[in-house]
Every structure is written in structure tokens, then in C-alpha cells.
Residue frames as a rotation matrix with the C-alpha (Angstrom) as fourth column:
UNK 1
-0.011 -0.946 0.325 225.81
-0.901 0.150 0.408 229.05
-0.435 -0.288 -0.853 157.27
UNK 2
-0.961 -0.275 -0.029 224.76
-0.259 0.861 0.437 225.53
-0.095 0.427 -0.899 156.31
UNK 3
-0.353 0.864 -0.358 221.71
-0.450 0.178 0.875 223.69
0.820 0.470 0.326 155.10
UNK 4
0.254 0.537 0.804 219.25
-0.963 0.216 0.160 222.10
-0.088 -0.815 0.572 157.47
UNK 5
-0.867 -0.485 0.114 220.11
-0.487 0.873 0.016 218.58
-0.107 -0.042 -0.993 158.48
UNK 6
-0.047 0.899 -0.436 217.48
-0.834 0.204 0.512 216.24
0.549 0.388 0.740 157.08
UNK 7
0.395 0.307 0.866 215.98
-0.777 0.614 0.136 213.27
-0.490 -0.727 0.481 158.89
UNK 8
-0.396 -0.644 -0.654 217.92
-0.867 0.496 0.036 210.06
0.301 0.582 -0.756 158.26
UNK 9
-0.844 0.085 0.530 215.79
-0.261 0.798 -0.544 207.56
-0.469 -0.597 -0.651 160.18
UNK 10
-0.149 0.852 0.503 213.08
0.163 0.522 -0.837 205.24
-0.975 -0.043 -0.216 158.88
UNK 11
0.266 0.162 -0.950 213.81
-0.873 -0.377 -0.309 205.41
-0.408 0.912 0.041 155.16
UNK 12
0.263 -0.166 0.950 213.99
0.285 0.955 0.087 202.60
-0.922 0.248 0.299 152.67
UNK 13
0.323 -0.681 -0.657 216.72
0.575 0.693 -0.435 202.29
0.751 -0.238 0.616 151.62
UNK 14
0.687 -0.099 -0.720 218.39
0.672 -0.288 0.682 203.30
-0.275 -0.953 -0.131 154.91
UNK 15
0.890 -0.418 -0.181 220.71
-0.434 -0.899 -0.061 206.30
-0.138 0.133 -0.982 155.12
UNK 16
0.664 -0.731 -0.159 224.15
0.407 0.531 -0.743 205.65
0.627 0.429 0.650 153.71
UNK 17
0.217 -0.710 -0.670 227.44
0.928 -0.063 0.367 206.24
-0.303 -0.701 0.645 155.53
UNK 18
-0.673 -0.475 0.567 228.00
0.674 -0.709 0.207 209.21
0.303 0.522 0.797 153.22
UNK 19
0.104 0.806 0.583 224.65
0.203 -0.591 0.781 210.77
0.974 0.037 -0.225 154.17
UNK 20
0.789 0.138 -0.599 225.37
0.595 0.071 0.800 210.27
0.153 -0.988 -0.026 157.87
UNK 21
-0.205 -0.939 -0.275 228.84
0.938 -0.269 0.218 211.83
-0.278 -0.213 0.937 157.51
UNK 22
-0.542 0.061 0.838 227.39
0.471 -0.804 0.363 214.79
0.696 0.592 0.407 155.57
UNK 23
0.576 0.799 0.172 224.83
0.223 -0.356 0.908 215.40
0.786 -0.484 -0.383 158.32
UNK 24
0.564 -0.461 -0.685 227.59
0.805 0.124 0.580 215.13
-0.182 -0.879 0.441 160.93
UNK 25
-0.543 -0.777 0.319 229.70
0.835 -0.541 0.104 217.65
0.092 0.323 0.942 159.04
UNK 26
-0.123 0.596 0.794 226.74
0.248 -0.756 0.606 220.05
0.961 0.271 -0.054 158.86
UNK 27
0.806 0.449 -0.385 226.18
0.436 -0.011 0.900 219.66
0.400 -0.894 -0.204 162.60
UNK 28
0.140 -0.846 -0.514 229.83
0.928 -0.069 0.367 220.37
-0.346 -0.528 0.775 163.47
UNK 29
-0.611 -0.309 0.729 229.87
0.626 -0.752 0.206 223.37
0.485 0.582 0.653 161.13
UNK 30
0.272 0.836 0.476 226.74
0.227 -0.537 0.813 224.72
0.935 -0.113 -0.336 162.77
UNK 31
0.888 0.151 -0.435 227.84
0.444 -0.029 0.895 224.36
0.123 -0.988 -0.093 166.38
UNK 32
0.024 -0.961 -0.274 231.45
0.920 -0.086 0.383 225.44
-0.392 -0.262 0.882 165.78
UNK 33
0.671 0.273 -0.689 230.64
0.041 -0.942 -0.333 228.38
-0.740 0.195 -0.643 163.53
UNK 34
-0.363 -0.863 -0.353 233.33
-0.497 -0.141 0.856 227.26
-0.789 0.486 -0.377 161.06
UNK 35
0.762 0.471 -0.445 232.60
-0.623 0.345 -0.702 226.30
-0.178 0.812 0.556 157.48
UNK 36
0.617 -0.692 -0.374 236.18
0.349 0.667 -0.658 225.07
0.705 0.276 0.653 157.27
UNK 37
0.913 -0.267 -0.309 238.47
0.243 -0.253 0.937 225.23
-0.328 -0.930 -0.166 160.30
UNK 38
0.573 -0.810 -0.127 241.93
-0.793 -0.508 -0.337 226.72
0.209 0.293 -0.933 160.27
UNK 39
0.061 -0.655 -0.754 244.97
-0.256 0.719 -0.646 224.45
0.965 0.232 -0.124 160.38
UNK 40
-0.804 -0.452 0.387 245.17
-0.451 0.039 -0.892 224.72
0.388 -0.891 -0.235 164.17
UNK 41
-0.293 0.783 0.549 241.57
-0.761 0.157 -0.629 223.42
-0.579 -0.602 0.550 164.56
UNK 42
-0.078 0.282 -0.956 241.41
-0.914 0.362 0.181 220.98
0.397 0.888 0.230 161.64
UNK 43
-0.781 -0.282 -0.557 242.22
-0.108 0.940 -0.325 217.84
0.615 -0.194 -0.764 163.64
UNK 44
-0.867 0.498 0.027 239.66
-0.006 0.044 -0.999 218.60
-0.499 -0.866 -0.035 166.36
UNK 45
-0.201 0.803 -0.562 237.04
-0.885 -0.395 -0.248 219.48
-0.421 0.447 0.789 163.72
UNK 46
-0.201 0.056 -0.978 237.55
-0.730 0.657 0.188 216.24
0.653 0.752 -0.092 161.76
UNK 47
-0.947 -0.150 -0.284 237.59
0.072 0.761 -0.645 214.16
0.313 -0.631 -0.710 164.95
UNK 48
-0.629 0.777 0.005 234.28
-0.363 -0.288 -0.886 215.70
-0.687 -0.559 0.464 165.98
UNK 49
-0.005 0.610 -0.792 232.75
-0.999 0.027 0.027 214.87
0.038 0.792 0.610 162.58
UNK 50
-0.507 -0.262 -0.821 234.00
-0.355 0.932 -0.078 211.27
0.785 0.252 -0.565 162.87
UNK 51
-0.993 0.112 -0.030 232.71
0.069 0.362 -0.930 210.90
-0.093 -0.926 -0.367 166.45
UNK 52
-0.373 0.912 -0.170 229.28
-0.639 -0.385 -0.666 212.32
-0.673 -0.140 0.727 165.62
UNK 53
-0.079 0.300 -0.951 228.99
-0.909 0.370 0.192 210.11
0.409 0.879 0.244 162.52
UNK 54
-0.782 -0.284 -0.555 229.82
-0.081 0.929 -0.361 207.02
0.618 -0.237 -0.750 164.60
UNK 55
-0.873 0.487 -0.016 227.30
0.035 0.030 -0.999 207.87
-0.486 -0.873 -0.044 167.32
UNK 56
-0.220 0.812 -0.541 224.67
-0.883 -0.401 -0.243 208.77
-0.414 0.425 0.805 164.71
UNK 57
-0.339 0.029 -0.940 225.14
-0.631 0.734 0.250 205.42
0.698 0.678 -0.231 162.96
UNK 58
-0.950 -0.036 -0.309 224.78
0.196 0.702 -0.685 203.65
0.241 -0.711 -0.660 166.31
UNK 59
-0.635 0.764 -0.118 221.60
-0.344 -0.416 -0.842 205.61
-0.692 -0.494 0.527 167.05
UNK 60
-0.141 0.612 -0.778 220.05
-0.990 -0.110 0.093 204.91
-0.028 0.784 0.621 163.66
UNK 61
-0.451 -0.074 -0.890 220.70
-0.351 0.931 0.100 201.16
0.821 0.357 -0.446 163.92
UNK 62
-0.940 0.057 -0.335 219.32
0.317 0.503 -0.804 200.92
0.123 -0.862 -0.491 167.47
UNK 63
-0.645 0.762 -0.050 216.07
-0.692 -0.611 -0.385 202.87
-0.324 -0.214 0.922 167.01
UNK 64
-0.632 0.553 0.543 212.88
0.456 0.832 -0.316 200.83
-0.626 0.048 -0.778 166.78
UNK 65
-0.944 0.330 -0.001 210.73
-0.164 -0.465 0.870 201.43
0.287 0.821 0.493 163.72
UNK 66
-0.660 0.750 0.052 207.13
0.016 0.084 -0.996 202.17
-0.751 -0.656 -0.068 164.67
UNK 67
0.524 0.828 -0.200 205.73
-0.223 -0.093 -0.970 202.59
-0.822 0.554 0.136 161.20
UNK 68
0.675 -0.206 0.709 206.48
0.682 0.541 -0.492 201.71
-0.282 0.815 0.505 157.59
UNK 69
-0.311 -0.864 -0.395 209.71
0.505 -0.503 0.701 203.26
-0.805 0.019 0.593 156.30
UNK 70
0.585 0.413 -0.698 209.38
-0.281 -0.705 -0.651 206.11
-0.761 0.577 -0.297 153.82
UNK 71
0.181 -0.514 0.839 210.49
0.782 0.592 0.194 205.16
-0.596 0.621 0.509 150.31
């Protein structure tokens, strides 16, 4: 259905907003079973992607780095 979501934490340079949104989209596709939702589910689908991207960004900025970032 979709590619594996790759790790976005502890990289130099850090993950971009685009990479976080792409991972969020993959996650929503995976759990919903939709590659692209129908018109009646499009708003809920996009809102879920936005919400997950926001929470993911918050998580990535609050995690403590325990070792040297991967370049």
C-alpha cells in the first residue's frame, strides 16, 4: 500500500516540514486503508495528516538527543 515510514529523529540536518508531512501522509494512508480518500472523506483525511504532522513536529523538537546525529 505505501512505503515504510523512515526515522526522522536525530539527523543532521533535521527532518524538514515536507519530510514530516510525507511521513504523516504515509501513516494516515496506512491506518485508513485509503491511498486517496473519496470526496466524502477528503476533509477528515487531510485534517488527520495535518494533525499528525503537527504532533510529529512537536515530538521531534522535544526529544533529547543521546548520541551524535546521523549525517
